[in-house]
C-alpha positions as CSV (number, residue, x, y, z in Angstrom):
1,G,-38.8,172.6,104.1
2,D,-38.2,176.3,103.4
3,L,-35.4,177.2,100.6
4,L,-32.9,179.2,101.9
5,P,-32.5,182.1,99.6
6,A,-29.0,183.4,101.0
7,D,-25.3,182.0,102.7
8,G,-25.2,183.1,105.9
9,V,-23.8,182.3,109.3
10,L,-26.4,181.2,112.5
11,I,-26.8,183.3,115.2
12,Q,-29.2,182.2,116.7
13,G,-30.8,178.5,116.1
14,N,-33.7,175.9,117.9
15,D,-33.6,172.4,116.8
16,L,-31.7,173.2,112.9
17,K,-31.7,170.5,110.9
18,I,-30.7,171.3,107.0
19,D,-30.9,169.2,103.7
20,E,-28.2,170.0,101.7
21,S,-29.2,167.5,99.4
22,A,-28.7,169.7,96.2
23,L,-25.4,170.8,97.0
24,T,-23.8,167.9,98.3
25,G,-25.6,164.8,97.5
26,E,-26.0,164.0,100.9
27,S,-29.4,162.5,102.0
28,D,-28.9,162.8,105.2
29,H,-30.4,165.7,107.2
30,V,-27.6,168.4,108.5
31,R,-28.0,169.7,112.4
32,K,-26.8,173.2,112.2
33,S,-25.8,175.3,116.0
34,A,-24.3,179.0,115.9
35,D,-21.5,176.7,118.4
36,K,-21.1,173.8,115.5
37,D,-21.4,174.2,111.8
38,P,-22.9,177.4,111.7
39,M,-23.0,178.4,107.9
40,L,-26.3,177.3,106.0
41,L,-25.7,177.7,102.2
42,S,-28.5,179.0,99.7
43,G,-30.3,176.2,97.9
44,T,-30.6,174.0,100.8
45,H,-34.0,173.6,102.5
46,V,-34.4,173.6,106.2
47,M,-36.3,170.7,107.2
48,E,-36.8,171.1,111.3
49,G,-36.7,173.8,113.7
50,S,-35.9,177.7,113.2
51,G,-33.3,180.0,113.3
52,K,-31.5,183.4,112.4
53,M,-28.8,183.5,110.3
54,V,-26.4,186.9,109.1
55,V,-26.7,187.2,105.2
56,T,-23.2,186.6,104.0
57,A,-23.8,186.4,100.1
58,V,-26.4,186.5,97.8
59,G,-27.3,185.9,93.8
60,V,-24.1,185.0,91.6
61,N,-21.6,185.7,95.1
62,S,-23.3,183.1,96.9
63,Q,-21.9,179.2,97.3
64,S,-25.0,178.2,94.7
65,G,-24.4,181.0,92.2
66,I,-21.1,179.8,92.0
67,I,-21.7,176.9,90.9
68,F,-24.1,177.6,88.3
69,T,-21.6,180.8,87.5
70,L,-18.9,177.5,86.3
71,L,-22.3,175.2,84.7
72,G,-22.8,178.4,82.7
73,A,-19.4,179.0,81.6
74,G,-18.7,175.6,80.8
75,G,-21.4,175.4,78.2
76,E,-20.3,178.8,76.8
77,E,-16.6,177.7,76.1
78,E,-18.5,174.5,74.1
79,E,-20.6,176.5,72.2
80,E,-17.4,178.5,71.1
81,K,-15.6,174.7,69.8
82,K,-18.6,173.9,68.6
83,E,-18.8,177.2,66.3
84,K,-14.4,176.9,65.5
85,K,-15.0,173.5,63.9
86,G,-18.3,174.7,61.8
87,G,-16.5,177.4,60.9
């Protein structure tokens, strides 16, 4: 299971199956092809096959980066609320 480091669009694949459970919670592997469901997301794992993709987003602009940013922003808001109550 190679970890995908970036979001992208599959342009060529050979029996590609992806584990998206880290993002979706779905335990079944998802079959990807250039014709049907070509989106590949960072933070997911390649379970079978191979492929080539065009990178569309990295870091904080990727889907996992957006999720981590939102989670981090929520934590900062909670800390600010605690400081206001304590002060």
